[in-house]
C-alpha positions as CSV (number, residue, x, y, z in Angstrom):
1,M,-42.2,25.4,-1.8
2,L,-40.8,24.7,1.6
3,C,-38.5,21.7,2.0
4,P,-38.7,19.5,5.1
5,R,-36.2,20.5,7.7
6,S,-34.1,17.4,7.2
7,A,-33.8,18.0,3.5
8,R,-32.8,21.6,4.1
9,S,-30.2,20.8,6.7
10,W,-28.5,17.9,4.7
11,P,-25.7,20.0,3.2
12,H,-25.1,21.6,6.5
13,T,-25.0,18.3,8.3
14,F,-22.7,16.8,5.6
15,A,-20.3,19.8,6.0
16,Q,-20.2,19.3,9.7
17,L,-19.4,15.6,9.3
18,A,-16.7,16.3,6.7
19,L,-15.2,18.9,9.0
20,A,-15.2,16.5,11.9
21,A,-13.6,13.8,9.8
22,L,-10.9,16.2,8.6
23,A,-10.2,17.4,12.2
24,S,-10.1,13.8,13.5
25,A,-7.5,12.9,10.8
26,F,-5.4,16.0,11.6
27,L,-5.6,15.5,15.4
28,T,-4.7,11.8,15.2
29,G,-1.5,12.8,13.4
30,C,-0.8,15.5,16.0
31,L,-1.8,13.3,18.9
32,A,0.7,10.6,17.8
33,G,3.6,12.8,19.0
34,T,7.1,12.3,17.9
35,P,7.6,8.6,17.1
36,P,10.7,6.7,18.4
37,N,13.4,5.8,15.8
38,L,13.9,2.0,15.6
39,T,16.9,0.4,13.8
40,V,17.8,-3.3,13.6
41,A,21.2,-3.5,15.2
42,E,21.9,-7.3,14.7
43,V,20.5,-10.7,14.8
44,Q,22.3,-13.0,17.3
45,V,22.3,-16.8,16.8
46,E,22.4,-18.9,20.0
47,P,23.9,-22.4,20.0
48,P,21.4,-24.9,18.7
49,Q,19.5,-27.2,21.1
50,A,17.9,-30.6,20.4
51,T,14.6,-28.8,20.3
52,G,15.6,-26.1,17.8
53,Q,17.4,-22.9,17.2
54,R,16.9,-19.6,19.1
55,L,17.8,-16.2,17.6
56,L,17.6,-12.7,19.2
57,I,16.7,-9.7,17.1
58,L,18.3,-6.6,18.7
59,V,16.7,-3.3,17.9
60,D,18.2,0.1,18.8
61,A,15.4,2.4,20.0
62,E,15.9,6.1,20.2
63,S,13.3,8.6,21.6
64,R,13.2,12.0,20.2
65,A,10.3,13.0,22.5
66,D,10.7,15.3,25.5
67,E,8.7,12.9,27.7
68,Q,8.9,9.1,28.4
69,L,7.3,6.9,25.8
70,P,5.9,3.6,27.0
71,L,6.2,0.9,24.3
72,K,3.1,-1.3,24.2
73,T,3.1,-4.0,21.6
74,A,5.7,-5.3,19.1
75,S,4.8,-7.4,16.0
76,Y,7.7,-8.8,13.9
77,T,8.6,-11.3,11.3
78,L,11.8,-13.1,10.3
79,S,12.5,-14.5,6.9
80,L,15.5,-16.7,6.1
81,N,16.7,-17.1,2.5
82,G,13.5,-15.4,1.3
83,K,11.1,-17.6,3.2
84,E,9.2,-16.4,6.3
85,V,10.0,-18.7,9.2
86,F,8.7,-16.7,12.2
87,R,5.9,-14.3,13.0
88,G,5.4,-13.0,16.5
89,E,3.9,-10.4,18.8
90,R,5.0,-9.5,22.3
91,S,5.5,-6.7,24.7
92,P,8.7,-4.8,24.3
93,E,8.7,-4.6,28.1
94,A,10.2,-1.1,27.9
95,S,9.6,2.6,28.1
96,L,12.0,4.9,26.3
97,R,13.4,7.7,28.5
98,R,13.0,11.2,27.1
99,Y,15.7,11.7,24.4
100,G,17.0,8.3,25.5
101,R,18.4,5.2,23.7
102,Q,18.2,1.6,24.6
103,K,18.2,-1.9,23.0
104,L,15.0,-3.9,22.6
105,V,15.3,-7.7,22.3
106,F,12.8,-9.8,20.3
107,P,13.3,-13.5,20.6
108,V,12.7,-16.0,17.7
109,S,12.4,-19.7,18.4
110,L,12.7,-22.1,15.4
111,P,11.7,-25.8,16.0
112,A,14.3,-28.4,15.1
113,G,14.3,-29.2,11.4
114,T,12.8,-25.8,10.4
115,V,16.1,-24.5,8.9
116,A,19.2,-26.1,7.6
117,P,22.5,-25.3,9.3
118,G,24.9,-23.0,7.6
119,P,24.9,-19.4,6.2
120,A,21.6,-17.8,5.6
121,T,20.3,-14.4,4.5
122,Y,17.8,-12.9,6.9
123,R,15.2,-10.2,6.6
124,V,13.6,-8.7,9.7
125,S,10.6,-6.3,9.8
126,G,8.2,-5.2,12.4
127,S,6.4,-2.4,14.2
128,V,6.0,-1.2,17.7
129,V,2.9,0.5,19.1
130,Y,3.8,3.3,21.6
131,L,1.8,5.6,23.9
132,P,2.5,9.3,23.4
133,P,2.5,11.3,26.7
134,G,-0.6,13.1,28.0
135,R,-3.8,12.0,29.8
136,F,-6.0,12.7,26.8
137,R,-3.8,10.5,24.6
138,E,-4.0,7.7,27.3
139,I,-7.8,7.9,27.2
140,L,-7.8,7.7,23.4
141,Y,-5.4,4.7,23.6
142,E,-7.5,2.9,26.3
143,Y,-10.6,3.3,24.0
144,R,-8.5,2.0,21.0
145,L,-9.0,5.3,19.2
146,L,-5.2,6.0,19.1
147,R,-2.6,3.4,18.2
148,P,0.5,5.2,16.9
149,T,3.1,2.9,15.5
150,T,6.7,3.1,14.2
151,S,8.4,0.4,12.2
152,F,11.8,-1.2,11.8
153,S,13.5,-3.5,9.3
154,G,16.9,-4.8,8.4
155,S,18.7,-7.6,6.6
156,G,22.0,-9.3,6.6
157,E,23.8,-12.7,6.9
158,I,23.9,-15.1,9.8
159,V,25.3,-18.6,10.3
160,L,22.7,-21.1,11.7
161,G,23.5,-24.3,13.5
162,G,26.4,-22.7,15.5
163,A,27.2,-19.5,17.2
164,G,27.3,-16.6,14.8
165,V,26.5,-12.9,14.9
166,S,25.4,-10.7,12.0
167,P,27.4,-7.7,11.2
């Protein structure tokens, strides 16, 4: 008995789809390139204002790539004494030079009354989307098919309500 063409080709079509999915997963990893290394350097506390408290998260960024890496979007959170007090997203406004290092600054604004003055334990975590070099990767990025990210995190002690700097 002869099978209809679609029934006969099903295993072949399935194998092609599986191979395409495997190649896509492999290529996406390869296409991401070498991610930058991000480390939380410190959290700076600015003098309080009547409207609230501003902090600056300083992140050391190091490129291990042999071409410039534009940084696209940063998402980050700040917790104080175990409670999340800030969640934000912004542009890092930077491109890492090839094999270069630079500081990224992520601001945090806390409305007055959000936190009590005095010592606090902080925890920072976040991620940055970067664009690996190459025209093909740019096209994949533009079509939202490639979004390589790298993360950062850190913790320490700060003093709120006055000028203080974490170690």
